[in-house]
MARPA-539289 format. One record per residue (C-alpha): residue number from 1; x negated, y, z; chain; residue in three letters. Coordinates in nm, 2 decimals. Layout:
+------+--------+--------+--------+-------+------+
! resi !      u !      v !      w ! chain ! resn !
+------+--------+--------+--------+-------+------+
!  NUM !      X !      Y !      Z !     A !  ala !
...
+------+--------+--------+--------+-------+------+
END
This chain:
+------+--------+--------+--------+-------+------+
! resi !      u !      v !      w ! chain ! resn !
+------+--------+--------+--------+-------+------+
!    1 !  -5.94 !   6.22 !  -8.34 !     A !  unk !
!    2 !  -6.31 !   6.32 !  -8.40 !     A !  unk !
!    3 !  -6.40 !   6.18 !  -8.05 !     A !  unk !
!    4 !  -6.25 !   5.84 !  -8.13 !     A !  unk !
!    5 !  -6.40 !   5.83 !  -8.48 !     A !  unk !
!    6 !  -6.75 !   5.90 !  -8.37 !     A !  unk !
!    7 !  -6.72 !   5.66 !  -8.08 !     A !  unk !
!    8 !  -6.60 !   5.39 !  -8.31 !     A !  unk !
!    9 !  -6.91 !   5.44 !  -8.53 !     A !  unk !
!   10 !  -7.13 !   5.37 !  -8.23 !     A !  unk !
!   11 !  -6.92 !   5.07 !  -8.14 !     A !  unk !
!   12 !  -6.95 !   4.94 !  -8.50 !     A !  unk !
!   13 !  -7.33 !   4.98 !  -8.48 !     A !  unk !
!   14 !  -7.34 !   4.78 !  -8.16 !     A !  unk !
!   15 !  -7.11 !   4.51 !  -8.30 !     A !  unk !
!   16 !  -7.33 !   4.47 !  -8.61 !     A !  unk !
!   17 !  -7.64 !   4.45 !  -8.40 !     A !  unk !
!   18 !  -7.48 !   4.19 !  -8.17 !     A !  unk !
!   19 !  -7.38 !   3.97 !  -8.45 !     A !  unk !
!   20 !  -7.73 !   3.97 !  -8.58 !     A !  unk !
!   21 !  -7.89 !   3.86 !  -8.25 !     A !  unk !
!   22 !  -7.59 !   3.71 !  -8.06 !     A !  unk !
!   23 !  -7.78 !   3.76 !  -7.73 !     A !  unk !
!   24 !  -7.51 !   3.92 !  -7.52 !     A !  unk !
!   25 !  -7.23 !   3.70 !  -7.65 !     A !  unk !
!   26 !  -7.43 !   3.38 !  -7.58 !     A !  unk !
!   27 !  -7.54 !   3.50 !  -7.24 !     A !  unk !
!   28 !  -7.19 !   3.61 !  -7.11 !     A !  unk !
!   29 !  -7.01 !   3.30 !  -7.25 !     A !  unk !
!   30 !  -7.27 !   3.05 !  -7.13 !     A !  unk !
!   31 !  -7.30 !   3.20 !  -6.79 !     A !  unk !
!   32 !  -6.92 !   3.21 !  -6.74 !     A !  unk !
!   33 !  -6.86 !   2.86 !  -6.86 !     A !  unk !
!   34 !  -7.14 !   2.72 !  -6.65 !     A !  unk !
!   35 !  -7.01 !   2.91 !  -6.35 !     A !  unk !
!   36 !  -6.65 !   2.79 !  -6.41 !     A !  unk !
!   37 !  -6.75 !   2.43 !  -6.45 !     A !  unk !
!   38 !  -6.97 !   2.45 !  -6.13 !     A !  unk !
!   39 !  -6.68 !   2.60 !  -5.94 !     A !  unk !
!   40 !  -6.43 !   2.35 !  -6.07 !     A !  unk !
!   41 !  -6.65 !   2.06 !  -5.97 !     A !  unk !
!   42 !  -6.72 !   2.20 !  -5.63 !     A !  unk !
!   43 !  -6.35 !   2.28 !  -5.56 !     A !  unk !
!   44 !  -6.26 !   1.94 !  -5.71 !     A !  unk !
!   45 !  -5.96 !   1.76 !  -5.55 !     A !  unk !
!   46 !  -5.97 !   1.98 !  -5.24 !     A !  unk !
!   47 !  -5.66 !   2.18 !  -5.16 !     A !  unk !
!   48 !  -5.78 !   2.54 !  -5.20 !     A !  unk !
!   49 !  -5.54 !   2.83 !  -5.13 !     A !  unk !
!   50 !  -5.43 !   3.05 !  -5.42 !     A !  unk !
!   51 !  -5.60 !   3.34 !  -5.24 !     A !  unk !
!   52 !  -5.94 !   3.17 !  -5.28 !     A !  unk !
!   53 !  -5.86 !   3.07 !  -5.64 !     A !  unk !
!   54 !  -5.78 !   3.44 !  -5.72 !     A !  unk !
!   55 !  -6.11 !   3.55 !  -5.56 !     A !  unk !
!   56 !  -6.31 !   3.29 !  -5.75 !     A !  unk !
!   57 !  -6.16 !   3.40 !  -6.08 !     A !  unk !
!   58 !  -6.27 !   3.76 !  -6.03 !     A !  unk !
!   59 !  -6.61 !   3.65 !  -5.90 !     A !  unk !
!   60 !  -6.66 !   3.46 !  -6.22 !     A !  unk !
!   61 !  -6.56 !   3.76 !  -6.43 !     A !  unk !
!   62 !  -6.77 !   4.00 !  -6.22 !     A !  unk !
!   63 !  -7.09 !   3.80 !  -6.23 !     A !  unk !
!   64 !  -7.04 !   3.71 !  -6.60 !     A !  unk !
!   65 !  -7.01 !   4.08 !  -6.68 !     A !  unk !
!   66 !  -7.32 !   4.16 !  -6.47 !     A !  unk !
!   67 !  -7.52 !   3.90 !  -6.67 !     A !  unk !
!   68 !  -7.49 !   4.09 !  -6.99 !     A !  unk !
!   69 !  -7.30 !   4.42 !  -6.99 !     A !  unk !
!   70 !  -7.62 !   4.62 !  -6.91 !     A !  unk !
!   71 !  -7.78 !   4.50 !  -7.23 !     A !  unk !
!   72 !  -7.59 !   4.76 !  -7.44 !     A !  unk !
!   73 !  -7.81 !   5.05 !  -7.31 !     A !  unk !
!   74 !  -8.12 !   4.84 !  -7.24 !     A !  unk !
!   75 !  -8.14 !   4.73 !  -7.60 !     A !  unk !
!   76 !  -8.15 !   5.09 !  -7.71 !     A !  unk !
!   77 !  -8.44 !   5.17 !  -7.48 !     A !  unk !
!   78 !  -8.63 !   4.85 !  -7.57 !     A !  unk !
!   79 !  -8.60 !   4.91 !  -7.95 !     A !  unk !
!   80 !  -8.67 !   5.29 !  -7.91 !     A !  unk !
!   81 !  -8.34 !   5.39 !  -8.07 !     A !  unk !
!   82 !  -8.20 !   5.57 !  -7.77 !     A !  unk !
!   83 !  -8.37 !   5.90 !  -7.86 !     A !  unk !
!   84 !  -8.25 !   5.87 !  -8.22 !     A !  unk !
!   85 !  -7.89 !   5.82 !  -8.10 !     A !  unk !
!   86 !  -7.92 !   6.13 !  -7.88 !     A !  unk !
!   87 !  -8.04 !   6.33 !  -8.18 !     A !  unk !
!   88 !  -7.77 !   6.20 !  -8.41 !     A !  unk !
!   89 !  -7.47 !   6.24 !  -8.18 !     A !  unk !
!   90 !  -7.35 !   6.37 !  -7.85 !     A !  unk !
!   91 !  -7.38 !   6.16 !  -7.53 !     A !  unk !
!   92 !  -7.00 !   6.13 !  -7.49 !     A !  unk !
!   93 !  -6.97 !   5.95 !  -7.82 !     A !  unk !
!   94 !  -7.25 !   5.72 !  -7.73 !     A !  unk !
!   95 !  -7.09 !   5.64 !  -7.39 !     A !  unk !
!   96 !  -6.74 !   5.58 !  -7.53 !     A !  unk !
!   97 !  -6.87 !   5.36 !  -7.81 !     A !  unk !
!   98 !  -7.06 !   5.15 !  -7.57 !     A !  unk !
!   99 !  -6.76 !   5.14 !  -7.33 !     A !  unk !
!  100 !  -6.54 !   5.02 !  -7.61 !     A !  unk !
!  101 !  -6.80 !   4.75 !  -7.69 !     A !  unk !
!  102 !  -6.82 !   4.64 !  -7.32 !     A !  unk !
!  103 !  -6.44 !   4.64 !  -7.28 !     A !  unk !
!  104 !  -6.38 !   4.43 !  -7.59 !     A !  unk !
!  105 !  -6.66 !   4.19 !  -7.48 !     A !  unk !
!  106 !  -6.49 !   4.14 !  -7.15 !     A !  unk !
!  107 !  -6.14 !   4.10 !  -7.31 !     A !  unk !
!  108 !  -6.29 !   3.83 !  -7.54 !     A !  unk !
!  109 !  -6.45 !   3.66 !  -7.24 !     A !  unk !
!  110 !  -6.12 !   3.66 !  -7.06 !     A !  unk !
!  111 !  -5.93 !   3.52 !  -7.35 !     A !  unk !
!  112 !  -6.15 !   3.21 !  -7.34 !     A !  unk !
!  113 !  -6.22 !   3.18 !  -6.96 !     A !  unk !
!  114 !  -5.88 !   3.24 !  -6.81 !     A !  unk !
!  115 !  -5.70 !   2.96 !  -6.99 !     A !  unk !
!  116 !  -5.98 !   2.73 !  -6.90 !     A !  unk !
!  117 !  -5.97 !   2.85 !  -6.54 !     A !  unk !
!  118 !  -5.60 !   2.78 !  -6.52 !     A !  unk !
!  119 !  -5.66 !   2.43 !  -6.65 !     A !  unk !
!  120 !  -5.96 !   2.34 !  -6.44 !     A !  unk !
!  121 !  -5.87 !   2.52 !  -6.11 !     A !  unk !
!  122 !  -5.49 !   2.49 !  -6.14 !     A !  unk !
!  123 !  -5.40 !   2.85 !  -6.05 !     A !  unk !
!  124 !  -5.03 !   2.92 !  -6.05 !     A !  unk !
!  125 !  -4.92 !   3.27 !  -6.15 !     A !  unk !
!  126 !  -4.56 !   3.36 !  -6.03 !     A !  unk !
!  127 !  -4.55 !   3.69 !  -6.22 !     A !  unk !
!  128 !  -4.74 !   3.67 !  -6.56 !     A !  unk !
!  129 !  -4.66 !   4.03 !  -6.67 !     A !  unk !
!  130 !  -4.81 !   4.17 !  -6.35 !     A !  unk !
!  131 !  -5.11 !   3.94 !  -6.39 !     A !  unk !
!  132 !  -5.18 !   4.08 !  -6.73 !     A !  unk !
!  133 !  -5.15 !   4.43 !  -6.60 !     A !  unk !
!  134 !  -5.39 !   4.36 !  -6.31 !     A !  unk !
!  135 !  -5.62 !   4.19 !  -6.55 !     A !  unk !
!  136 !  -5.62 !   4.48 !  -6.79 !     A !  unk !
!  137 !  -5.68 !   4.74 !  -6.51 !     A !  unk !
!  138 !  -5.95 !   4.53 !  -6.35 !     A !  unk !
!  139 !  -6.13 !   4.48 !  -6.68 !     A !  unk !
!  140 !  -6.10 !   4.85 !  -6.75 !     A !  unk !
!  141 !  -6.26 !   4.93 !  -6.42 !     A !  unk !
!  142 !  -6.54 !   4.68 !  -6.46 !     A !  unk !
!  143 !  -6.61 !   4.80 !  -6.81 !     A !  unk !
!  144 !  -6.63 !   5.17 !  -6.71 !     A !  unk !
!  145 !  -6.84 !   5.11 !  -6.40 !     A !  unk !
!  146 !  -7.07 !   4.87 !  -6.57 !     A !  unk !
!  147 !  -7.12 !   5.10 !  -6.87 !     A !  unk !
!  148 !  -7.21 !   5.39 !  -6.63 !     A !  unk !
!  149 !  -7.45 !   5.17 !  -6.44 !     A !  unk !
!  150 !  -7.61 !   5.04 !  -6.76 !     A !  unk !
!  151 !  -7.67 !   5.39 !  -6.88 !     A !  unk !
!  152 !  -7.85 !   5.47 !  -6.55 !     A !  unk !
!  153 !  -8.04 !   5.15 !  -6.52 !     A !  unk !
!  154 !  -8.17 !   5.16 !  -6.88 !     A !  unk !
!  155 !  -8.43 !   5.42 !  -6.78 !     A !  unk !
!  156 !  -8.57 !   5.20 !  -6.49 !     A !  unk !
!  157 !  -8.87 !   4.97 !  -6.53 !     A !  unk !
!  158 !  -8.71 !   4.66 !  -6.37 !     A !  unk !
!  159 !  -8.37 !   4.65 !  -6.53 !     A !  unk !
!  160 !  -8.24 !   4.30 !  -6.49 !     A !  unk !
!  161 !  -8.19 !   4.25 !  -6.11 !     A !  unk !
!  162 !  -8.15 !   4.62 !  -6.05 !     A !  unk !
!  163 !  -7.83 !   4.64 !  -6.25 !     A !  unk !
!  164 !  -7.64 !   4.39 !  -6.04 !     A !  unk !
!  165 !  -7.78 !   4.53 !  -5.71 !     A !  unk !
!  166 !  -7.68 !   4.88 !  -5.79 !     A !  unk !
!  167 !  -7.35 !   4.79 !  -5.96 !     A !  unk !
!  168 !  -7.22 !   4.57 !  -5.68 !     A !  unk !
!  169 !  -7.14 !   4.86 !  -5.43 !     A !  unk !
!  170 !  -7.01 !   5.08 !  -5.71 !     A !  unk !
!  171 !  -6.78 !   4.81 !  -5.85 !     A !  unk !
!  172 !  -6.68 !   4.65 !  -5.52 !     A !  unk !
!  173 !  -6.36 !   4.86 !  -5.49 !     A !  unk !
!  174 !  -6.26 !   4.75 !  -5.84 !     A !  unk !
!  175 !  -6.33 !   4.39 !  -5.75 !     A !  unk !
!  176 !  -6.14 !   4.39 !  -5.42 !     A !  unk !
!  177 !  -5.84 !   4.57 !  -5.58 !     A !  unk !
!  178 !  -5.84 !   4.32 !  -5.87 !     A !  unk !
!  179 !  -5.85 !   4.02 !  -5.63 !     A !  unk !
!  180 !  -5.57 !   4.16 !  -5.41 !     A !  unk !
!  181 !  -5.36 !   4.24 !  -5.72 !     A !  unk !
!  182 !  -5.41 !   3.89 !  -5.85 !     A !  unk !
!  183 !  -5.31 !   3.74 !  -5.51 !     A !  unk !
!  184 !  -4.99 !   3.94 !  -5.53 !     A !  unk !
!  185 !  -4.91 !   3.81 !  -5.88 !     A !  unk !
!  186 !  -4.96 !   3.45 !  -5.75 !     A !  unk !
!  187 !  -4.72 !   3.51 !  -5.46 !     A !  unk !
!  188 !  -4.45 !   3.64 !  -5.69 !     A !  unk !
!  189 !  -4.41 !   3.99 !  -5.54 !     A !  unk !
!  190 !  -4.33 !   4.26 !  -5.79 !     A !  unk !
!  191 !  -4.58 !   4.54 !  -5.82 !     A !  unk !
+------+--------+--------+--------+-------+------+
END
């Protein structure tokens, strides 16, 4: 219980800071919406298979998360609060608080993007329950991997491009598994 409580304190701190600046929220939502609109215009009236539609969904989610999930640790380094956090609490609480923040940020993104994606791209899901399970597991994997990579990258001098470059090979298995799971839910096969 103590673990959850202390992690939620870190999460609450990050949420308050985010609502003051709105940097991460604006970045992730604008990037994802622009990417979704660009993909919907490029796919247009062409008959695209559901496999490609499933892959495009996860590509939007992946690159949207890469555009802003690293900021959670980078912000601490840039404002010189990382050392203070380390003095105040243990690293596991910091990591879990930031993981909860990243996870809820991705869930919020998905709540907005996925219905728009279904409307603009016309993706048909045969098994919605399994789709939600795959979405939850993929989001969890992306959040955990991105939070780990953000913690590592926050100490680097060139943080922006390095995060995506290093995260891609680490998160590729999560991305491929999520795409394949989503393809299965479109075909109607039970998992």
